[in-house]
N, C-alpha and C positions, 0 to 999 in steps of 0.2 A: 420671872424677870429676865430679859436678855440684855446684856451689856455688850456693845461693840466698841473696842478700844484701838486707838491709833497712837503711835508715838513716832517721833523722828520723821515727820512729813517732809520737812526741808523744801517747801515750795511745790511739791508734787500734788497739787490740789485736785487735778483731774483724776489721778489714781484713787484718791479717797472718794471722790464723787462716784466713781464707777462701783466701788465696794458698797457705798451707802445705798446705791440704787438697787443692789442685788440682795442685801442683807436687811431683814426686818430687825429692829432693835427698840427697846423701851428707853434706853439711855445710850448716848454716844459720848465716849471719853476721848478728849484730845490731851494726851499725856506729855506734851512738851515738844519743843522744836517744830512748831508749826511752820516757821520760816527759817531762813538762814540770814540772820541780821536784817530781816525785812522791816519795813516801816510799819507804824501802827495802821496806816491806811491799807497797806497790803494785807495785814493780818485780819482787819475788819472785813475786807472784801472776801477773803477766803472763808471766813466763818459764815458770812451771809450766804455764800454759795452752798455751804453744807446745810445751813438752816432751811434752805429751800427744799431739801430732801428729808431732813429729820430735824425737828425743832428742839429736841431734848439734848442739848449739848452741855457738857461740863468740861472745864479747861484748867490746866496749869501751863505755865510757860517753861521752856527748856533753857539750857545754857547758851544755845545759839539764837534764842529769841532776845528781845530787849526787855529790861525791867518794866518799861512803860506799857508793855503788852498786858501786864497784870491789871493796870487801870482800865484798859479796854475790856478785859474779861469781866471786871466788876460792873462796868457800865452796861454791858450786854446781858448781865444777869447769869453769867456762866462760870464765874470764878470759884474754885475750891482751894485756892492757895491760902493756907492758914485759915480756911473757912470750912464749914460743914454744910451739907445739904442732905436732907432726908427725903426719900422718894418711896412711894408705895403706901400700903395701908397697914392696919394693925396686925394683920396676918403675916405680912411680908414687908416690913419697914426696913429699908436699906439706907445706911448712912454713908455718904461719900465725903472724903476730905483729902487734901493733898498738899504738896510743897512744890513750888516753882524753882527753876534754876538748877545749877549743879554745884557740887562741892568745889572748893578752891583747888586749882590745878596749875601745873607749869605752863599750860596752854593759854591761860588768861583769856578765856572766852568771855563773851559779852555779859553773861549773867551767871556769876558765881557768888556763892554765899558761904559763910562759915558753918562748921558742923553745929555750933551752938544755935545759929539762926535756923538751920534745918530742924533741929529739935524743937525750938520755940514754935515754929509754924506748925509742925506736926501735932504738938500738944494743943495748940489753939484750935485747930480744926477738929481734932478728936473731941474736945470738950463740948462741941456743938452737936455731936452725933452719938455720944456715948450711950444714950438710951435706945438706940436703934437695935433691931434684932440682929442684923448682920452689918458688918462694917467693911468698906472698901477704901483702902488707902492708896492714893495716887501720887507718889513722889516721882519726879522725872528721873531721878537717879536711883539705881538699884541698891539693895543692901550689900554691905561689904561681906566678902567671904562666901559667896554663893556661886552657883553655876551661871548666874545671869549678870555677873560683873567682871568677867575675865576678858581682857584684851588679847590681841593676837600674840603678844609676847608671853602670855601665860600668867600674868600677874593680876591680882584682884585690885580694882580701882573704885569700888562702890563706896557708899557713905556709911561710916561707922554709926552716925546718929540715926540713920534710917534703920539699921540692924538693931541697935539698942532699943529703939521705939517698938519695933516688932516683937522683940523678946519680952519687953515689959507689958505691952498692951494687947498683943495677940489679935490683931485684926484678922478677919476671915480671909480676905483677898488683898494682895498687893499688886497693882498694875504699874509697871515702870518701863523704862527704855534706856536711852542715853548711850549704852554700849551696843552698837549695831551688831557686832559680831557675836554677841552673847545672847542672841534670841533663843528663848527657851523657857523652861519652867523649873522650879525648885520649891522646896518647903523649908520653913523654919518652925519646928514643932508642928502645930496644926495649921499654920498660916500658909496658904497657897500663893505662890509668887509667879508672875509671868512678865517676862520682858518681851514686848510685842514685836520687836524687830522694826526695821525701817519701813515705814509706810510707802516711801518712794519706790520701793521694790515690790509693792503690792502686799506687804505683810500687815496683819492685824491679829487681834485676839478676840475671841467670842467667849463671854462668861455667862453661862446659863445657871440661874439660881432657881431651884425648885426645892424638893426635899433635901437635896444635896447640891453642892456647887461643882460644876463641870467646866473646865477651861479647855478651849480648843484653839490652837494656832492655825491661822489660815495664810 
């Protein structure tokens, strides 16, 4: 299975279309911040453009999206916010689940939730995919205390709840974004973590799942 993941698109829909046109993928992940406080109509139009190239989209919203975008993702059959989706066959059944929004911050961005709510949604989604062979967790926000949650000033600003969940449940892969300048990879025990970086700059991540998992930043 090949997963193509984008985060922090912020309205750069043509950039994503260009990558989708070049990269074959079994599943496309939109890991939050599709828009920058864009309307539901704008978000729907963007997803329809992506679907014209690859129909297999799974989405969470980011802190700069609107909470109402989650309802759109549910209506379009793409949501993994507090939900699980299993894709594949018995030989390679992959479970996807995620969390929309960002942790509470001094910036008061449009879609922020408490650490308790982050944990609740992570556990709710996990419960629907716990029997899958391999698990892919898609929180918009990165786990606290890693290489992928460091802002320019050098401090860690990720989610403690996301980190605790990873330590407790050990998903195979974590796909996140949110902190643009922290694009990269890290691990927590055996969990592979990738911050895809801002898709508006042409960034994405490719996750190849065969006998082992290989993550490539593009």
